[in-house]
Each structure stands twice: as C-alpha cells, then as structure tokens.
N, C-alpha and C positions, 0 to 999 in steps of 0.2 A: 230470480234465482238462476235462470239459464245464463243471463249476462254475467253474473258474478262467477259462475262456473267456467265460462269461456275465458274471462279475464284471469282467473287463477291458473287455468291451463296454459295460457299464453305466457304468463309470468314464469311458470315452471319451465316451459320450453325455452324461453329466453335465458333463464338462469343456467339450464343445462348446456345451451349453446355457448354461453360465456365461459362456463367451466371447461368445456372441450377446447375452446380457443386458448385458455390459460394453460391447460395441460400440454397442448401442442407447442406453445411458446416455451414452457419450462423444459420440455424434452429437447427442443432445439438448442436452448442455452446450455444444457448439461451435456450435450453431445460431445463437445471437445474434450471435456474431462474424462468421459467414459472411453473415448477413442485413445487418449493418452495412456490410460491404465491398460487397455487391451493391447496396445502396441508394446508396452513395457513387458508384457507377459508372453510375447511371441518369440519363438526361436528365430534365428536368422533366416532359415529357409522359408518360413511363413511371411516374414517381413518383405522378402524380395519377390513374393508371388505377384503376378499381374494377370488380371486386374486385382487391386488390393481388396482384402476381405475385412469386414468390420468385426469379425469374430475370430477367436483363437481356437485352433484344433487341439494342439498339445501345449497347454500353458506351462511355463517354466519360470523359475526365479533366477535363472542364470544371468540375466541382464543386471539384476541388482547385485548379485554376487560379484560379477565382473566389475561393476562400478566401484564397490568397496575394495576389491582386490587391486584394481588399477591405482586407486588413490592411496591405499595403504602400502603399496609396493615402493613408493618413493621414499626419500629421506625425511619427508615431512608427513606425519601421520594424518589420517583422514579427520580425526577429531580436532586437529588444530585448525583446519579450515572451517569446521562447524563453529568452533568457539570464536574465531575471528568474525564470522558473519553474525553470530548472536550478539557479540559485544558491540560491534559497529551499529547493528540495527537497534539495540536497546538504548545505547548511549545517544545515537543520533536522533532517535525518536523523542527521547526525554528532553534533550536540549532544544529540539525544534519546537516542542509544545511550550516550553518555558519562554523561549524567545518570542514565539507567536503571541502568547498571553501578554507579555510586557510591551509588545508593539501595538497590539489591538486595543488595549485598555485606554491609553491616552487618545488614540484616534477616534474611539467611540464615545468616550465619556468626558473628555476634556476639550476646552476651546483654546486654541492657540493659533498664531499666525503660521500659515503654511500647511495646516493639517489636511486640507482638501488636495493641495498639490502633492503632498506625500502619498496620500491614498491613491491618487491617480497614477503616480509612478509605480506603486505596488500593483495596481490593476493592469497597467500596460506591460509590466514585466512578466505577467502571466502569458503573454503572447510569444515569448522567446522560449525555445526548447533548450534542453541541456546540451545538445550538440552545438548550438550557437555560442553558448557561454563557456564551453569547455576550454577553448584556447585562452581567453582572458583569465579563467580560473587557474590554468596551469602556470601562466606568467606570474600571477600574484603569489601562488604557493611556492614557486621556485624562488622568487625574490625574498620571501619570508622563510625559506629553507624548511618547508613542510613536506616536500616530496619524499616519498618512500617512508611514510609514517602513518599511524592511525589518524592523525589530524587531517591528513589529505583525504581520508575516507569518510570522516565524520563531518568536517566543517562545511563542505559545499552544500550538504543537505540541511544544515541548521538554519541558514538564512534564506531559504526559498520562500517566495511570497505567498504561497497557497495558504499557509497557516494563518498569517495575519489577515488575509483577505476573508477567509471563512469565519474566523472568530470575531472579527470586527462587525461583520454583517449580522452575526448572531447576537453579539453583545449589545447592539443598539436596542434590541427589544426588551432588555432588562430595565425596569422602571428606575428613574433617577432618584426617586424617593427612598429607595433602599440604601443607596450610597449616601444620601444626605443624612439619613438616620445613623449610619455608621460613623460619619464624620462628627456628628453631634456627640456621639459616645466616645470620641477621642481616637478613633481608629485611623491609622496612617493609610496612605494610598496602597502600599504593598499589602497590608493586612486586609484592606477592603477587597483587593483583587483576589488574593489567594484564599481567603476565608469566607467571602460573601459572593463575589461575582463568579469565580471559577466553579464552585459547586453547582451553580445554575447553568453551567455550560457543559455538563457531562455528555449529552448527546453529540454536541459539536466536537468536543475534545476526543471522544472515542472514534468519531468518523475521521478526524485528522490523524489519529494514531494508526488507523488502518491504512490510510492513504500513504503516510510517510513510511511506516514499517514495511509495507509491501514494496515500495520503490527501493528502499535500502536493502531489503533482503534479496531482491532480484538483481540489484546493481552490482557491477564488478569493479568499476573505476580502475581498470587494469593499466591505464595510461599514467596513473599517479603513483603506483606501487610496483616495485620490481623485485623486492626481496621475497623469496618464496614463503617464508614463515609468516608474512603479513598479508598474503593474498587471501581473497574471500572464496567462499564455496562456489559461486557461479563461475569465477575465473578458472578454478581447477576443473570443474565439470566441462566447461567449454574446451579446455585443453584435451580432455579425454575424448570428447565427441569428435574433435577435429582430427583425430589420429587416423581415420579411414572409414570406409564403408562398413567394415565389420563392427563398428561401434554405434551403428544406428539404433539398435535395441538399447544400448547403454544410454544413448541420448534420451530415449523415451523414459527410461527408468530415472534418469537425472531430472527430467521435467516433472515427473510425479513426485519425486523427493522434494523438489523446490516448492511444490504446491502445499505441502503439509502445514507450514507455519502460517501463511496467509489464510488458509481455510480455518485453522483453529481460531485465529484472531477474529475472523469474520463471524464464525458461528457464535462465539462468546458474546459479541457486541452487536449482532445484527438488529436487535430490537431498538437499540439506541440510534442506529443509522436511519432506520425507518422513521423514527421520531424526529430526527434532524431534518430529513428531507420534507416531512410534512409540516414542520413548524417554522423552519427558518426561511427567510426570503432574502433576496439581494437588494439591499438598500444603500443609499449613500447619505 
C-alpha cells in the first residue's frame, strides 16, 4: 500500500510539473500577441518611454482612430482596401485548394510515367522562397499583361507547391478499395475526387486553407499593383506606418487589425489542424 501511495504521489507531482511547463510555454507563445495589443493601446508618450514597459498606464483607442482616419482621408475609402484583401484572399485560397486537389489526385492515386519526377520537382520547389521567384513571376506577368490587375495578386499564390505536397501525402493513406468501388459504380475521376476522396481530406484541406489564407491576407504584392484602388490592406497600412515616428502606435494598431482574420480562421478549424498533424505523415 505504501509503494502504491508513493507511486501515485510521484505521478501527481510529474503531472503537475508537466502542466507547469506547458503553462510557461503557452505564456511564452502568447506573449507577442499580448504585447502587440498593449502597444496599440499606448499613447505616443508611453511608447517612447525608455526602458519600455510591458503595461499601459493610460490606455487609449486613439491609435485605431488615427489608423481609420488616415486611411479614410485619402480618395480611396478604407473599406475598399478591406474588400480587396478579402476578395484576393478568398479567391486565391479557393483556387489554390482546387488546383492542389487536381494535382495531388493523379500523383497519389494514378500510375503514369514521370509521376515520381514531377513530385520531386514539387518537393524541391518548396526550397525556394517567394523572394527568389518574384523576378521570374514579374517577367511572366508582364509578358501576359497581367500587371496592375487582380490576376497579378491571385495567380502567384494559386500554383504554389505546398498544397499539392500536403494533400498528396495525406491522400496516399486513403484506401484504393474505396476508389475501385466508385469506378465499378460508374463514377468518373472528377466525381471520385470531389465526392469521395475530398470529404476524407477535410483536416488536410482546412490546414491548407489556414496556411494559404494567412499568407495571402498578410501579403501585399505591391510590386505587381500600382493603381491605388487595387492595392491591398497591408500595402495601405505599411504606407501609413512609414510616414514617421508619430505613427508607431498606428503601426501596432494595424498589426492587431491584421491578426483578426487569421485568428478567426484558426480558432474555427484548430481541431482539424491537430487531427492533421497527428494522422498525416510524409510519404513518397
């Protein structure tokens, strides 16, 4: 009995210690979000205090008011930038998921010459950042006369390799017997993909939606668009922040504003993301 009591105490102590470690890690991860919110509520005199303080003495919403006032004072209303960003994010994310499904399906479930080579090219292309491919993208879009249009904002994000790579690795784990049964019932490849395979990929698709939508929502692509009415919200907010030291608080308010959509998308689909990370594996 004494040994059992000691073991139960040790287990409780280890579980408490593990809980404390998790709480410390969680507090460390949430610290940047809290700091951004605190900074956005500080007046300018508190922001310039040295050494900087992690708390705010006289909270104010003046930074948010100044952000909307600065944007709304131009000839393009603030709502136009928000609509542009929402449209580009939604359209680009939707098209990216569709293209990724169409690319991953034959690579995962069909046998044809060159499939392994194509997948290796997709894998190697993940090594290149957007900065490296920006110049070739600009040349291609300039030759096709897509500069200064919504196409220049949406198209580069549609064909990025992350979606095909993620969905292909997840799609491999779906049994081939399900597809064979669908073919015996007369289902075409497109019907098999969108009505049978895609519903089994919800965790991976939701994870992909978060990754793509976050990148597109925070991206500006200012080098591809020059007309003011086509510019995105991050581009406009960067222009406001770059106007001087007095806009430091406005920059913090803009950072908090840009967090809203990614946080909403993540909170809605976080359970599916955890399921994806636990269930999927990288296979070839």
